[in-house]
N, C-alpha and C positions, 0 to 999 in steps of 0.2 A: 265461473263459479258464482252462485248467488250471493249477493251482499245483504239480503234481507235476514234480519235476526229470526231465530226460531221463536214460534209463539210461546207465550207463557202457559204453564199448566193451568193457571187460574189468574184472571184479572177482574177486579171490581173497579168501576169508574163511577164515582158519585152515588153508589148504591144507598138507598134509603128505604126504611120501612117503618110505618106507624101502625099502632093498634089503638084506634080511637084517638084520644089526645096524647097518648104516650108515644114518644119517639124511641123506637127500639134500636134502630140502626140509622146513623146520621151522616149522610153524604160521605160514605167510606170509599176511599180509593187505595187499592193495594194490589200487588202482583206477587204470584208465587212461581218461581222458575221450575223448569222440568227437573224432577228428581230432588227438589228442595223440601226440607221440613220446616214448616212454620208453626210455632207454638202461639196460640191465641189465648191470652190470660186476662183475667179481670175478676172483680167481685161478682157475687150473685146478682142477677138482674141488670148487668151492664150491657147486654145485647150480644154476647159472644155466641150463644147457642142459636139465637135468631139468625145471626149472620151465617152460621154453618147451614142452617135449614134453608136459607135463601139460595146458597150455592147448590145444595142438594135438589132444590126444586120443590121442597115441602111448603115453602112460602114463596110468594112472588114479590118483586120489588115494586115500590110505588114510584120510584124515580131512579135514574142511573141505569147502568148496564152490567151484566155479568157475562164474561167469556170463559169458556173452558177449552183448552187446546186451540185457541185462536178462533173459536166459533162462538158467536153470540147465542146464549141460551135463554136470556131474559133481558128484555129492554123496557119492561113495564108497560108495554103497549101491544105491539103486534106479535112479538116473539116471546113465547113462554113455553119452553120445551119441558115435557113431562120428565119426572125423575128418572124413569127407566131408559130415557133416550139421552141422558147426559154423560154416560160412561164414567160414573162416579161410584166409588165404593164407600159404604157406610159402616162404621163400627160404633156401637153405642155401649153405655155402661151396662145395660141390662142383657147383653149378649143376643137376645131375640132369636135363639135357636128353636127349630121345630122339634118338640119333644118326642113326636112319633116317628121321626126319621133318624137313621143312624148318623154317626159323625160323617162318614163318607158321603151319604146322600144329602146332608145339610150343606156340605161344601160344594156339591155338584148341582145344587138346586137352581142356581142362576145360569147353568150351562146346558139347559135342556135342548137347545138347538145345535149344540156342538157335537159332532160325531166322536170327538176325543174326550168327552166329558169324564169318563172313568179315569183315564190316564191323567188328565189335568187335575182332577180332585186328589189323586194319589200324589202328584208332584207338590201340590199345595200343603198337604198333610206332612210330607217330608220336609218342606221348607220351614214349617212351624214346629217340627220335632215331634209330630204325633202320627208317624207313619204306621204304627202298630195299633192305633185306636180306631180305625175306620169302621169296625163292626159294633163299636160301643154306642150307647145312647147318651144324650146330654145329661140325664140324671145320674149317670155312672161316672161323671167327670168332676174334678175339682173346679173351683171358680176360675183359677188361672188357666186350666185346660180348656174350659168353655170359651174363655176369651181368645185363646189361640185358634180355636175352631172358627169363631166369628171373624177373626182376622183372615184366616185361610179362605173363608167363603167370600169375603169382600175382595180379596186379591185374585181369586180364581178367574173372573172374566177379564183380567188384565186392564183394570181401570187406569185412565190417565191421571186420576186424582183420587186420593183416599182421604176421607173425612172421619176423624175420630173425636167423639163427644164424650169427655170424661171417661175414657175407656178403662181406667184403673181405679176409679173412685171407690168401688165396692170391695177392693182387696185389702188384706192386711198389709202393714208397711213393708215387711220383708219381701213378701210375694210381689207387691206392687213394684218395688225397686228392681227385682230380678226380671219380672215380665216386661217392664219398661225397657230394660237393657236389651232383652231378646227382640222386642218389637222393632227397636231402632236398627238392629242388625238385619232383621228381615226386610225392612224398608230399604236399607242400603243395598242388600243383595238384589231386591226386585227393582231397584232404581225408580221407585214410585214416589211422586210428589205427594206430600201429605200436609194437612192442616189438623193440628191437635188442639182441641179446646180443653182448658183446665182452669180451675180457680187456684191451683197450687203453684205458688211462685217458684219453689225449688224444682218442681217437675217441669215447668216451662223453661227454666234456665238450663236444665239437664237435657231436654229433648230437642229444642229448636235450634236450627242453624241461624234462624232469626226469631226474635220474640216480639209480638205485637201486643201492646197493653191497651185494653179497652176501658173506657170510663164514660158512663152516661151515653152509650150508643156510639161513641166515636173512638177511633184509634188515636191515642194521644202520643204514642211513641212506638216506632218499629225499627229495630236495629239488631245487631248481633248481641248475644246474651251479656257479654262483658260490658258493652257500652250501655245497655239498658240498666244494668246494676250499678255501674261505677259512674255514669254520667247521665242520670235521669234529667229529663227536660222540665218536669214540674214537681212540685212538692207531693202531689198524689202518687206519681210514679215512684218517687224516692221512698215513700213510706210503704207503698203496697208491695214493692219488690224485695223488701227486706227490712230488718230493724234499722231505723234511722232516727237521729236526733238533729235538732235544728238550732243553730246559734246565730246571734247577731255578731257583727264584727267586733264589738266591744267584748262580748263573751269569749269569742275566739282568741282575742288578745290575752286572756287569762291563761289559756292553754298553750297557744303557739303564737307568740308575739310576731315572729317572722312571717307567718302565713297571713296575719291580719294587717301587716304594714301596707299602707297605701290603698286599702280596700274601701269600697263604697260603704258608707256608714249605714245605708238602708238595705244592704244585701243580706240575704239569708244564706247561711252556710250549713251544709249537711255533713255530718260525721256518722259513721257506722260503728258498732261496738268494737270491731276489730281494729279501728283506727286509733283507739285510745288506750293508754297504759296508765295504771295506778301505782303510785309509790307512797308507802306510809309516810306521813309527815305531820307530826303533832302540831306544827304551827299553821297548818292549812285550814282555811275556812270551808273547804269542800268536804262533805261528809257522806259516807256510804249509808243509804237509807233502805236498801233492799239487797238481798243476795239470793240468787236462784241457781241451784245445783243442776247441771245438765250432763252429768256423767264425766266426760273428759275435761269439761270446763265449768267455771262459774261465770254467771252474768251478774255484774254488780250495777246497781243504779246509784248514781252519785248526785247529790244536790249541790250545785255551784252556789257561790255567795249571792248571785243574782236571783236565786230561786229556781233557775232552770235545771231540769234533770237530764243527765246524759248516762249512757250505758257503756260498760267496758267488759270485754271478754278476757278472762284470765285463766291460766292453767289450774286444774284442780289441786295441784301441789301448793302447799303453803297458802291456804285460803285466808282471805281477809274477813272481817266481821262487821256486821251492822253497827254503826256508831263510830267506826274508825275514821279519823281525819286522813285525807289522802291528797297528794298532789296529782292532778290530772294532766297527762302529757300526751302529745301527739306521737304515735309510733314512728320512728325514723322511716322515711320513704313513703309514708302515707300523707295524703293531702285532702283537706276538706274540699267539698264541691259546692260551687255557687248554684243555688236553685232559683229559677225565675219565679215571678209572682204566680200564685196558684190560680189567679183569675186570667192569666195570659191566654192568648188565642190558642185554641187546640191545633196541634200539628197533625195533619192527616198524612199517613204514609203514602 
């Protein structure tokens, strides 16, 4: 029996891309396993869509290599495989359906050389729950239905890798959540590896088996969602992946003396709003300066005696008021996280 590991669905090794003086993707190394879902998240302009287009073959690397299914498709020199030869499926925010073709013909479009194209298109429409929509045209569908057709079309040729670029961004929040859940189930059923690009942190945490966070063209952290959220490696990752406040050891000592004991005086400690509880205390020098109603919860901003602001999430029952003095306490079982210097070396996955 062979001892060689199966090739990754996708592997980038030192992949870089410049546009003039701008570094869009900076020496990125990462692998996606067969059947794995990777969420690629970062702010606008960080390079995530460029990275996706490098993998798709819409751009070529200036340095490094890209492998798909164990085959080098771009080495920046001799090998630059065209997009149609990479066996990659693409799903974009705009759907990009052919308006003059029926739903079934849209799905079958990339199967022109397959004798079973009609059967395969029908299977894909059943997979995405649109088996009765084959004769309709794109303008007769809702936004969510059009995105399902785009997904069916991308999966029809049985790609080894599916690339999704902000596929839910144009949908309303309720439809977005429902369709996202459906797409994940479809990918699991098809056992297709996927890279999903998004600027939405909650979407990345909900969809990826691993989450890769990009900043200034580089992947600064890649790990499972809970680790990325609870143990960010830089201040940027901490703040980008969710509401975060930062305290010195001395400030932490005001909230949780036990957590601060023996700590490095120069350390920066991160707390999230769910880490902190507020207790009314007329003797406290910490005061609520803002209250934001979020439906089932309130988010309070508190000014500590040092002038630093921290946030705390509290149930909508028995709300507090701006101007109330409060004692700020660490929720039992929660722990602040030490954050490295924001200028530290970038960790490439």
